[in-house]
C-alpha positions as CSV (number, residue, x, y, z in Angstrom):
1,M,118.0,95.9,90.4
2,I,117.6,97.1,93.9
3,Q,116.6,100.8,94.3
4,H,117.8,102.6,97.5
5,R,116.0,105.6,98.9
6,Y,117.3,107.7,100.7
7,M,115.0,109.9,103.4
8,R,115.7,113.0,105.3
9,R,116.2,112.2,108.5
10,P,113.7,114.6,110.5
11,C,115.1,115.8,113.9
12,S,114.4,114.3,116.9
13,A,113.4,117.2,119.0
14,T,111.0,118.3,116.2
15,A,109.5,114.8,116.3
16,R,108.8,115.1,120.2
17,G,107.4,118.8,119.7
18,G,110.6,120.3,120.9
19,M,113.1,122.7,119.1
20,C,115.3,121.1,117.0
21,H,118.9,120.4,118.2
22,N,120.3,121.2,114.8
23,R,118.7,124.6,115.1
24,V,120.2,125.3,118.5
25,F,123.7,124.2,117.4
26,V,123.5,126.4,114.4
27,S,122.3,129.4,116.5
28,R,125.0,128.9,118.8
29,L,127.6,128.9,116.3
30,A,125.7,132.3,115.0
31,M,126.1,134.0,118.5
32,R,129.7,133.2,118.5
33,A,130.7,134.5,115.4
34,L,128.6,137.9,116.1
35,L,130.4,137.8,119.5
36,F,133.6,137.6,117.5
37,C,132.8,140.2,115.0
38,T,131.9,142.3,117.9
39,L,135.3,142.0,119.3
40,L,137.3,142.7,115.9
41,L,135.1,146.0,115.7
42,S,135.5,147.2,119.0
43,G,139.6,147.2,118.8
44,A,139.9,144.5,121.1
45,A,143.5,143.9,119.9
46,P,146.4,142.5,121.9
47,A,148.3,144.3,124.0
48,A,151.4,146.4,122.4
49,E,155.3,145.2,122.9
50,V,157.1,148.2,123.7
51,S,160.8,149.0,124.2
52,V,162.3,152.0,125.2
53,L,165.7,153.0,123.5
54,G,165.6,156.8,124.7
55,V,164.0,159.8,126.2
56,F,164.1,163.5,125.8
57,S,162.1,166.7,126.5
58,G,158.2,165.3,126.4
59,K,159.6,162.6,123.9
60,A,160.6,159.0,124.1
61,L,162.5,156.7,121.3
62,L,160.2,153.5,121.2
63,V,160.2,150.0,119.5
64,V,156.5,149.3,119.1
65,D,155.6,145.7,118.2
66,G,159.4,144.8,116.1
67,A,158.5,148.2,114.1
68,P,161.5,150.2,113.5
69,P,162.6,152.6,116.0
70,K,160.6,155.9,116.0
71,T,160.2,159.0,118.2
72,Y,156.6,159.8,119.8
73,A,155.5,162.5,122.0
74,V,153.5,162.5,124.9
75,G,149.7,161.8,123.8
76,D,150.5,159.9,121.0
77,R,149.0,156.8,120.0
78,L,151.1,153.6,119.8
79,D,148.5,151.5,118.2
80,A,144.5,151.4,118.5
81,S,144.4,151.1,122.4
82,T,147.9,152.6,124.2
83,T,149.2,155.9,124.5
84,L,152.2,157.4,125.6
85,V,151.2,159.5,128.7
86,A,154.6,160.4,130.2
87,V,158.4,160.6,130.0
88,D,160.9,161.3,132.1
89,G,164.8,160.9,132.5
90,A,164.3,157.3,133.7
91,G,161.8,156.2,131.0
92,A,158.3,156.5,129.7
93,T,155.0,155.2,130.8
94,I,152.0,154.1,128.5
95,E,148.3,153.7,129.1
96,E,146.7,150.8,127.5
97,N,142.6,150.5,128.1
98,G,143.1,152.2,131.0
99,H,145.9,150.5,132.5
100,R,149.3,152.1,133.0
101,S,152.8,150.5,132.8
102,S,156.2,152.5,133.5
103,I,159.0,151.1,131.2
104,A,162.6,152.2,132.8
105,L,165.4,153.3,129.8
106,G,166.4,150.1,128.1
107,Q,163.3,147.7,129.1
108,Y,160.4,146.0,127.5
109,V,157.0,145.3,128.0
110,G,154.8,143.2,126.1
111,H,152.6,139.8,125.9
112,A,154.2,136.4,125.6
113,A,152.6,134.3,122.9
114,S,149.9,132.7,125.7
115,G,148.9,136.3,126.2
116,R,150.2,136.5,129.6
117,G,152.2,139.5,130.8
118,S,155.8,139.9,130.5
119,V,158.8,142.0,130.8
120,T,162.1,141.8,129.6
121,L,164.8,143.5,132.0
122,P,168.5,145.1,130.8
123,V,171.5,144.3,133.1
124,N,173.2,147.2,134.3
125,E,176.8,147.9,134.5
126,A,176.9,146.5,137.9
127,G,175.6,142.9,136.5
128,Y,172.1,143.8,138.4
129,F,168.6,143.7,136.7
130,I,166.5,146.7,138.0
131,G,162.8,147.7,136.5
132,Q,160.6,150.5,137.2
133,G,157.2,149.3,138.4
134,Q,154.6,150.4,141.0
135,I,153.5,149.0,144.2
136,N,149.8,149.8,145.3
137,G,149.8,152.2,142.2
138,V,152.6,154.2,143.2
139,G,156.2,154.3,141.0
140,A,158.6,151.8,142.4
141,R,162.1,151.1,141.2
142,M,163.0,147.4,142.2
143,L,166.3,145.5,141.9
144,V,165.6,141.3,141.0
145,D,166.9,139.3,144.0
146,T,166.6,135.6,143.4
147,G,168.1,134.7,147.1
148,A,165.4,136.8,148.9
149,S,162.6,134.9,149.9
150,M,160.1,137.5,149.7
151,M,159.9,141.0,148.6
152,A,161.5,143.6,150.8
153,L,161.1,147.1,151.3
154,P,162.7,149.8,153.4
155,A,160.1,151.4,155.9
156,S,160.0,154.7,154.2
157,E,159.1,153.4,150.9
158,A,156.6,151.4,152.5
159,L,155.1,154.5,153.8
160,R,155.0,156.1,150.6
161,F,152.8,153.1,149.1
162,G,150.3,153.5,151.9
163,V,151.4,150.2,153.9
164,D,150.9,150.6,157.5
165,Y,153.8,148.3,158.3
166,R,153.9,148.1,162.1
167,K,150.4,146.5,161.9
168,G,152.4,143.4,160.2
169,R,154.0,140.5,162.3
170,L,157.4,141.0,163.7
171,I,159.9,138.8,163.1
172,R,163.7,138.3,163.0
173,V,165.6,138.1,159.7
174,G,169.2,137.3,158.5
175,T,170.7,139.5,155.8
176,A,173.6,140.2,154.5
177,N,174.3,143.2,157.2
178,G,173.6,140.2,159.8
179,V,170.2,139.7,161.9
180,T,167.6,142.4,161.8
181,S,164.0,143.0,162.7
182,A,161.5,142.9,160.0
183,Y,157.4,143.6,159.7
184,V,155.8,140.7,157.3
185,V,153.0,142.7,155.5
186,K,151.1,141.9,152.2
187,L,151.2,144.1,149.0
188,D,147.9,144.8,147.4
189,K,149.1,144.9,144.1
190,V,152.7,144.8,142.3
191,R,153.2,145.9,138.9
192,I,156.4,145.6,136.8
193,G,156.0,145.9,132.9
194,D,152.9,144.2,131.8
195,I,153.0,141.8,134.9
196,E,150.5,142.4,137.8
197,L,150.2,140.5,140.9
198,Y,147.9,140.8,143.8
199,Q,148.4,140.1,147.5
200,V,152.2,139.8,147.5
201,D,154.3,139.0,150.8
202,A,156.9,141.6,151.5
203,L,159.0,142.3,154.6
204,V,159.5,145.9,155.7
205,Q,163.0,146.7,157.2
206,E,163.4,150.2,159.3
207,S,166.9,150.2,158.8
208,G,170.0,148.4,156.9
209,L,167.7,148.3,153.5
210,S,168.1,151.2,150.8
211,L,166.2,149.9,147.9
212,I,163.2,147.7,146.9
213,L,164.0,144.1,146.7
214,L,161.9,142.1,144.0
215,G,162.3,138.4,145.8
216,N,160.7,134.9,145.4
217,S,157.1,136.2,146.8
218,F,156.9,137.7,143.2
219,L,159.4,135.8,140.9
220,N,157.9,132.4,142.0
221,R,154.9,133.4,140.2
222,C,156.8,133.8,137.1
223,E,158.6,132.0,134.7
224,M,162.3,133.3,134.4
225,R,164.5,133.2,131.2
226,R,168.0,134.9,131.5
227,D,171.0,135.7,129.2
228,A,174.3,137.2,129.5
229,R,172.4,140.6,129.1
230,Q,168.6,140.4,129.9
231,L,166.0,138.8,132.1
232,T,162.4,137.8,131.0
233,L,159.9,137.4,133.4
234,T,156.4,136.0,132.4
235,Q,153.6,136.0,134.4
236,R,152.6,132.0,135.4
237,F,149.3,133.0,137.3
């Protein structure tokens, strides 16, 4: 009978007098496992998904992560990393890991399955999608306009956001009210729901515009999904 002898193969690195590759591989796995456990213990959880159903004095009726509606007071925690920090007649403001999001009444904010920021806006009685957000850290109410090549702001709003728009390039633009002058600027930061974009091109008009238009310089950096009652934006990059 032929007898087979099995011998344990020595580590190639050990044979060369160096460190064993197998041990290095195991060590790396151990480090990754330790990092993963550290993140779990630190409370690094996915962002909460929140919609605002109603607001009253110092309180808001919220749906958090698909749970049944519940009334929260200012200062209450929605989950381990999210707190309700303000409520007014227009909606609620939450703070999550140091970042604040303003959520209009009927609006939804959260993360898509990919982890990218998203926001869902309800249609209003006039058929428009309007959301509460921030420009350069200052609260802003914006109307979605897929026909606008860039975001557009009234001059008074630009000044409120700290934009010295007259340093921008002066151009002529066509609007629903005819041709007018506008200044091309860059907005440092635009946030709506849980979407936050930086260096967004915008136009500032000194006349003929009464509200902020969320145009394609913002929308082109998002995926859009629309039905009859709501519009969902998901950040692409």
